Each structure stands twice: as C-alpha cells, then as structure tokens.
KETOR-642120 format. One record per residue (C-alpha): x, y negated, z negated. Coordinates in steps of 0.5 Angstrom, whole numbers, plus 500, padded with zeros to 3 digits. Each point is the difference from the previous one (the first is absolute). Example, Ala and Ser with C-alpha at 12.3 -4.5 7.8 and 13.67 -1.06 7.14 Angstrom:
525509484;502493502;
END
This chain:
934585872;505504497;506497496;504505504;499496507;506498503;501493502;501498508;497504505;499508499;500505506;495505502;505506497;499497493;493500501;500507502;504502495;496497494;493503503;504507502;498500507;504499507;502493503;495502506;494501495;501493497;501497507;493504502;497497494;502493502;498500507;494504499;502504507;499507497;496503495;503501493;496503494;497495495;504503494;507499504;497493503;499498493;507502497;503496506;496494498;502501493;507500501;500494505;496496494;505502495;506499505;497493503;502503506;499495506;500503507;505497505;497495505;506501505;500508499;492500501;501495506;505505503;496506499;493497503;504496506;496494497;501494495;493499498;502493501;497494504;503493501;496494501;503494503;497493499;502493501;498497493;498503494;499494497;494499504;494503497;498503506;505505500;500502493;492502502;502503506;505504496;495502495;496503506;505504502;502503493;492501499;500504507;506504498;497502494;507502497;502505505;506495503;504495496;501494504;506496500;498492501;505496504;499492501;503497506;498492500;498501507;507501503;501504506;507503498;497502493;494503503;504504505;505502494;495502495;497504505;506504502;502501493;494503498;500505506;508501499;497502492;495505503;494497498;494504503;497494503;500492500;495494500;503494503;496493500;505497505;501492501;506500504;501507503;496501507;496505502;506502505;505500494;495505496;499505506;508501500;501500493;495506499;501504506;503505496;493502498;500498493;492498498;499493500;494495499;501493502;496494497;498494504;496498507;507498503;502508499;495503504;504501507;506504496;496507502;500502492;494500495;498493499;495497495;498493501;495494499;497496506;504494498;499496506;493501498;501497494;504494502;495499505;494500494;504496495;501494505;493501503;497499493;504493500;498498506;493501499;501496493;501494505;508500499;503497506;507500498;502507497;507502498;503507500;505502495;503506503;504505497;506500505;502496506;494499505;497502505;501507497;495505497;493502501;497495494;503494504;497503506;494500498;500493497;502497507;495504503;495497496;503493501;500501507;492503501;498493496;504496505;505497495;507498502;505505497;505495496;507502498;500495495;495504496;504507500;505500494;503507497;499502493;504506499;494504498;501498493;497495495;506495500;500500507;493499501;500494495;506497504;497501507;493496497;505494498;502500507;494500503;497495495;506495503;497500507;498493502;493504501;500506495;495505501;494501496;500507500;505506500;501507502;505504496;502506502;500503494;497499493;507498496;501495505;493497499;501500493;506496501;496495505;495500494;506498495;502494505;493498501;499499492;507497500;498495504;493498497;496503506;494504498;498507504;496500504;498493500;507497502;503506503;497507501;504506500;500507502;504506499;501507502;501507496;495499494;505502495;497500493;502493498;496497506;494500495;504497494;502494504;496493499;497500504;499507502;503501507;497502506;504505503;500506505;499507497;506504502;499507496;507501497;497506496;497504506;506498504;504504495;495506500;499501507;508500501;501505495;495504503;503500507;507501497;497506496;497503506;507500504;504502494;496506499;499502507;492499500;501496506;505500505;497496506;501493503;501494497;493498496;498492499;495499494;497493500;498496494;495494501;502493497;494496498;500493498;497499492;498493499;501497493;501493498;506497503;497499507;
END
C-alpha cells in the first residue's frame, strides 16, 4: 500500500481522483453491473489498494435494498448442538451472507425481542430455533413477509418454512430400547416441565405400548444442561425405588446423569442404563460411550439455510415448506 494512503475511510471520489476516472466508473467497477475497460478497471483496483478503500456496507445496503445479512437465533450457544448447526448454516451460505448469532437461553421474551430487533435492523432473512415462541407468535411476528425458517417439530403449525426432526419417533425409540433391555422403571430427565415436547410424548407412548404405568415421580427436569442433568439424576436416585434406566432428552443432561452415577459409585450400564439425545461429538468421548438418538445438527443448518436463500433470492415464493429429518437411535456402551 502507498505511504500516502489516508487514515480512516476514504471515499469513492478520492478513489476516482487517484485513478483519473469518474466516481460513476468506480461504482461500476465495484458493482460489476456495467462493463468497464480492463485497463480502466485495473487503474481503479490499483487506486483502491493504494488508498485502502473499503466500500460502506450501509451505503451498499441502501443502494441494493438488501443488507446481505441474516440472523440465527438459538437457545444455547454453549450446547454443542448449536455450533454444529451454525456451521451447517455458514457452509451452505458460502460467504454470500453475514450471519448474526443471537443466544436466547430458551426464553420466550428474548426470542421475541431478538426476532423483532433483527427484523428492524433489516436483515434479509432469519433462522429461529425457538423454545418459548409458539407457532402463533411466529406467524404474527413475520406476517410482514420477512423470509424466515423455523427449527423444531413443535413449530410445524406456524405456516412458515420449517426444518424439523421426528423427535417423537426418537423419544419412542430411546425408551423402547430400554424396555427391550428389560428395564421396568425408566426415569425421564426432561428439558422442561412435563408433559411437554415431542420427545416426552414419544417416551410416554413407548411406556403405554408396553403396558407400563406412567409414574410422575420418575419425571424430573434437567434444564437442558449438564448441571441440570446431574441434579435431576440425584433426585431420581433419591427415590425409595429409583429407576434402573434413564432417558435424558439431550446429551448434555445425559452426561450430567453419568456424572452423578460416577459420583455415587454406580456402574453404567450395570447398575444404571442411560440414553441421551442429539449425538453431539462428546457422546462418543464419555466413559462409557453414550447411547443416544442422532439429531443431525449440521444438516439442520444446511437445510434451513437452503430454504432461506430460496426465499431471499426469490427462487421460491410459494407456500410453507416442511423438511423432515429422521431421528435414529445409535446404540453404544451406556445402555
């Protein structure tokens, strides 16, 4: 870079003056919308490099009537499921859009606020993994036509594009696996108050099909995190007749349950069988390795980004699309 480059943001006029062309020509070189002679383009590029010119993102957004940004709203960025999902989004976007990441802690008020803020900041589209927001909330929030993709089976009724996994099937398969191993008392570490959510529904359905009585004492809440899973497992082990097996509705809570089992000197799966959900990378790093249900986080992200780009570019402007991803049990050592 030339030593006479000016500090701070230079202007198109300064680039034009350095290159000996008009500001309009500089704009054409930057946008690529109009043909410019190669020799002239080269002078403009040289001037840009010498001055360290960076186009104004705000001005570009006003000119193009788009911000080239999207918002990704998730409940817990500390949960390894969501970084994998975000990577899927980023890989699919392939540098075409900048992604703003928002963490809501699964709180409805924060989900609504972040979604409204993103819309007000004129993002081109939004991907929302909602825990508290209802399908009615989502339909009302995005009735202005902002391209949006929802994540999660419980959001299918919002009449918006949605990517979801068959969580009820996954919860059913996890519990059925424990029943087939001969367990009579199976505890549930739910992410939220029960009975809520398709994973819980699948768990209850498997118990009912096996003729088991659904015992509320075997249902505890782990708050979707490792510490919550550990506390929930302590509560279950404190019962007069504790469970011999546990289905935890995500892997972080299952790992917390493993922590408590180790703390109490229990062998897994000898004294206590444990099944998780999500198949995060850490599920294969625990001792013993965790039996869990595959919830394809990366593919969630890719599919959501693909649907969103279709909407943002006008490639698709039809009715709501639902993309279903299969949840499958992977049996390892913990059960």
